[in-house]
C-alpha angles and dihedrals in degrees: 000000000000095000093046091048094051094049091045097051092040088057090052092048089047092058091045096049091049087052090050089057094045091047093053090048089053097042094096087062088077087069099042099076115207092350092067097033095119092050091046089057093050089045092056092050093050094044091052092074118359100088094033089057091046088054089047089055091047089057091045092059099038101083097095092058086084115033132152090356093304121119119206101220093180091074099064089037088056091053094047093046094052089043096057094039091052092046092050092049093049094049091049089051091050090052090050089049089056101257124139107239136173119209115228116164092185096058101023083213085274091283140135103302090063091099091060092050093048092046089052092053093046091053090049087057096052095099088055095043089051089063096052128087109251095234093050093047098045095040093046093048090048090053092047093048092052093047092044089071089070092069129059113281122235136201091206105127084344087279097157092054092042089057095041095052100035094098089059092052093048093047089057093042094058093047128071129226092234092053091051093051090047091052099039099040103028128093135065123317095255090048091056092050092050090048090049091050092050089049093053091048091048094052092045091050092051090049092049093051090070091049087073096047121102126214095276095053092043090053091049095050093044091055089047092052091048086066096210103091132084119233090254091055091048091053097044093047095048098038093231121141108216131148113255091240087061090053090052090050091050090053090052089048090051089058090051090050090050090053095048095046090045091054089047092053093045089052095047102045117085125240094224128076119288100184100219096042097038093048092046091048093049089052097038094123093052091049091047091052098042105038097068091065089058090042094054092045091053089045091056091062095041094248097163093041092051093047093053093043088058096049121103112257094251090057090053092057099048129059104209096075091048093050091051092048093047092048089058094052100042100061088062088071093052093074095047088083105084113242090225093062112085101177093147095058090077089057099035102047097051089050098051 
C-alpha cells in the first residue's frame, strides 16, 4: 500500500504544483483590466483550490511529527529555515532587478514563502491538535476562519492565512492516506466511472462559473482566495457593495467548493506512476522554491503583459485558450529542479 500511496499523492501534488506555476504566471492578469480578462478568470479558478489542497496534504502527512509523546522539532525548523532562505533570496533578486524592496521577516511582504511559514506553525500545533476531537477542531476552526474576516487582516507571521486555511490542514490531519485511497479508488468499476464523470462535470462547472464574472467579482474572489484580506478590504478593493453576512456565506461556500473539487481531483488521478506528474509531485518543494526566481525575472520584463497584449481579442475574453497556453509553458519549470536534489525528502518522510 505504501508504494501505491506515494505514487498517488505525488500525482496529486504534481497537478497542484503545476497549477502553482501557472497561477503565478497569470497573476499579472489581475492588473491588466480587460486585456487580461481571460487570464484573470483562469487565475481565480486555480487560486480557489490549489494552495488549500496543498495545505490539506500537509495536514494529511503531519501525524508522525508527534508520536508516542515525542515531538519532532526538526520538521517545523525545516519549514522555517527554507521559508526565510527563500524570502531572502527573492528579495535580493528583486533588488538586483532594480525594484525597491523592504525586508520584513515577520510579514514576508505577504509574498510566496507564506506557505512555508504557515506550514511551520501548523506543525508546531500538532501536539495540541492531536488531543482535540476532530469534529470540535475542524468545526471550531471553520467558525473562527469565517469570523476572522470581520477584522482587519494582517501579514504578521502570515496570521490571516494561517487562520483562513487552518480548517484545511485539520481536515487532512484527522484523515489517513489509506482511508482516502479506499474511499476515492474503491467501489465497483461502473461506480468509479460514474464518479469520474461527476468529477469532470464538477471541475468544468467551477471553471465556467468564473467565465461569467466581470472584473469586480474576479477581484473580490481573488482577494478571498488569497486568504489574507478582511471582508471590508475585499469589498473596497473590488468596488462591490455586499453585506458582510453575504461575504461570510461566500467564504463558507468557498470551503465547500474546495472540498468538492478536491474530491473530484482525487477521484480522477491515477494511483500508479504518471512520469511527469509523479516526478513533479516528488519534487514539489524544489519547484516551489525555485520557480519564483524565474517568475520574478519574467515579471521584470513584463512577460505576461506582453503575451496577453499580443493575443487576439477573442483569446483575451475566453479562458480555455489561456489555460492551454499556460499549461504548455509551466511544465518547462518542472525540470529546472535538479533531479539530484531531494530537499523535500526531509519534509516528506518524517510526515508519512
